[in-house]
N, C-alpha and C positions, 0 to 999 in steps of 0.2 A: 504494500500500500504506500502511495506517494503522499507525503505531507507537505502542504503549501507552506512556504517560508514567508512570513509577513514582512520581513526586511527586504527580501528580493522584490516582493510585490510593491512595496513603497518606492523602491528604486525604479521599477518599471513605470509606475504611474508618474513619477517625477520626470522621467525621460520623455514620456508622451507629452506632458505639460510643456516641457522646454521646447520640444519640436514644434508643437502648435504655436507657442509664443513666438519662436523664431520665424515661423512661416507667416504669421500675422505681421510681424515687423517688416519682413521682406516685402510683403504685399503693400503695406503702407508706404514703404520707401519707393516702390515702383510707381504707386499712384502719385506720390509727391513729386516725382521726377517728370511726370507727364505735364505738358503745358496746358493751362486752362483753356487756351484757344488753339485749335489745330492749325499750325502754320500753313498747311496745304489748302485750308479754306479761307485764308486771308488774302485779299486783293489790295494792292497798293494803288490808290487813286491820286497819287501825288507826282508832279513833275519835279525832278531834281532842280535845285537852285543853281544856276550858273549864268554866264554872260549871254547865253542864247535865249533866256526866258523872255516871254512877252509881257510887257508892262503897258499901262495906259500911255498913249502917245506923249502926254505932257507930264508924265511922272518920272521921278528919278529911277533909273534902272538898277538892277542888281550889280554889285561890284564886289569881287573878292580878291584879296591879295595875301600871299604867304609872307608872314612877318619873320618867321624863323623855321628852320628845318635842317637837322643834321646832328652829328655827334656833338655832345657837350664836353666841357673839360673834365666832367666826372666820368666820362666813358659811356654814357647812355644816350639813346636817341630822344630828341624832343622836337616836335613841330607845332606851330601855332600860326593862326591867320586872323584876319579881320574882314568884316563885310559891311556893306551899307546898301540900303534899298528903300524904296517906298513901301508903305504898309500894304498897298494894293497892287500886287503883281505876282506872277507865277501862280501856283496853287495857294489860295489864301482865303481867309474868312473876312466877310463884311460884318462887323458888329452892328447892332441896331443903331448905335449913336452915329454911325456913318451918314445916315440920312434921316435921323429922327432925334431932335434935340431932347436931351434929358434921359434918353434910353441907355441901355447897358453898354458900357465900354467892353473891350475884348476880355479884360481880366474879370469882369463882373458876370459874364455868361456862366450860368450854373453848369457844373460838370454833367449833371443828369440830362441836360438838354443837348449835350454834345455826343451822347450815346443814344442812338435812336433807331427804330425800325426803318429800313430803307425802302422807299417806293420809287421805282424807276419808270418814268414815262418816256417812251421812245417816239420821237417825231422826226427821225432821220429822213424818212421818205419825203415828207413835206418840205424839209429844209433843203434837200437835194434839188428840189424844183424851184425854191425861192430862198435866196440868201437872207432875206429880211423877214422870214417867217417868224410868227410869234405864237407861243403856246396859247391855245384857246381853251375855254371852259369845256368845249366838246371833247378835246383830247383827254382832259381829266376824267370826265364822266364816262368816256369809252373805256379808260383803264379800270374804273370802278365797276363797270358792267361786267368785266371779265374777272376781276380779282376781289371785288367787294369794296366797301367804303374805305377810304384812306384812314388808317388807324390813328387815334389820338396820339400825339407825341411823336409823330413820324417826321422823317426828313425826306422831302420830295426831291428826287434827282431828275433833271431833264436832260435827256440824251439827244443832241442835235446831229451828232456825227462830226462835229467841227474839229475834234482831236486829230483827224486825219491830216489837218493842215499844220499842226504844231511841229516845229517852231518857225514856220514860214510866215513872217509877220504880215506880208502883203495879202496872202491868201486867208490868213486867220482873222485879220482885222478889216481887210478891204482896202487898206492904205498903209504904206510903210514910210510915208513922209514924216520926218521928225516934227512932233507937236501937232500933227493934223488930226483934229477930232471932228472935222466937218464932213469927211468922206468915208466914214466907217460903215461897213455892211456885214453883219453877222446876225444869226437868230437870237431870240430872247423870249421873254415872258410878257404877254400882253397885260394891259391894265385890268381888263375884265378877269383874266385868269388869276392875277395877283389878288384882286378883291375877293374872288371866290375862295382862294386858299386861306386868306387872312380872316375872312368873315364867316365862312361856312364850314371850315374845317379847323381842327385844333392841332396845328403842326408846330414843330420847333424850328425847322430850318428848310431852306431850299438851296439846291446846288445845280450847277450847269457846266457843260463842257465848252463854254465860250468865255470871252473876256468880261462879260457883264451879264447881270440878271436881265437888264433891259436890252432890247435889240440895238445894234450899232447905230441905227438912224435916229434913236431917241434923243430928244433935246430936253425933256422934262423929267426923265428917270422915274416914271410913275411906279414901276414895279418895285424899285428900291424903296421909294417913299412909303408905299402902302405896306409892304412886308416889314420894313424896319419899324414903322409906326405900330405894328402889331407884335413887336418884340421878337420877330422872326429873323434869325441870322441868315446870311447868304454865303455860299461857297462858290467860288469862281475858278475857271481854268482847271476843272476837275478832270483827271485823266482816267483812261481805261474803263469808261462806263459801258463799253461793249461786253465786259466780262461780268457785269452785275445783273442778276435776274430781275424781272419785273417786280417780284415780291419775295419776301422771306429772308432777305439779307439784313444784317445789322450794320449800321454806319457808326464809325468812331472818328470824330474830327477833333484833333488836339492842336489848337493854335498856339503860337508863341504868346506867352502871357505878359503882354505889354501893359503896364499900369496906365490907365487912361487912354489906351490905344483905340483907334477906330477900326482896326483890323490888323492882320499880320499873317506871315507865312504859316501854313497849316499842314500837318501830316494827316492825311485822310486815308482810312482803310475801310474796306467792307468785309465782313465775315459772312461767308456764304452759308446758306442753310444746310 
């Protein structure tokens, strides 16, 4: 007859417990190592800042210079540079104060408004036929007929197809003459569409793949004024909108946090569903 040894049984139980504990710790370590956002589902919607960037014709362009770079007396490498630019050029944000007195400056936009469900309205076919095409209410309601009502707190992205011209200033703006703001031709958002988005929907932001929320021919900038007046920020010169689905993505727009700024360079990404 075999007699069980309680000491051996205790050792066995302890071994099982240690194995289970180690397995749980390894699982937690693997989970901790995983990124919260899958990089394969992240799309960069930002043009790199360099001297080829397109700025408003009468705005100061981007300039970068290398101030230092090379081995130091201590034997290590060190590089540094400086840059200057207008707030409104390249991929950037328009804070509401840009066109609405007393509204939020770029540092005052709440972080929760810069992370939003992305709605993409594609008007490339119409823009291919008319350089001065303006997003209409009908374009918005057609999107809603297919995908449902624009969700509260969304960022509405307008794809015109204009990124195909970047960084050809003449094609992108309609004129490459220095300081010329009188002969610009590119698509934008109509006054009626801006009023609809600002008054009939509860959105946080609007973005577009052109140099302005307003069409190039605009002299009154009504889309800017209406949207900014409703505390809605703008994103301009947005890249890679052809990779963003009509619905289901999440937009993250993180601007340079300039105290009192009317806008600034912004890194924008979309997280695919």
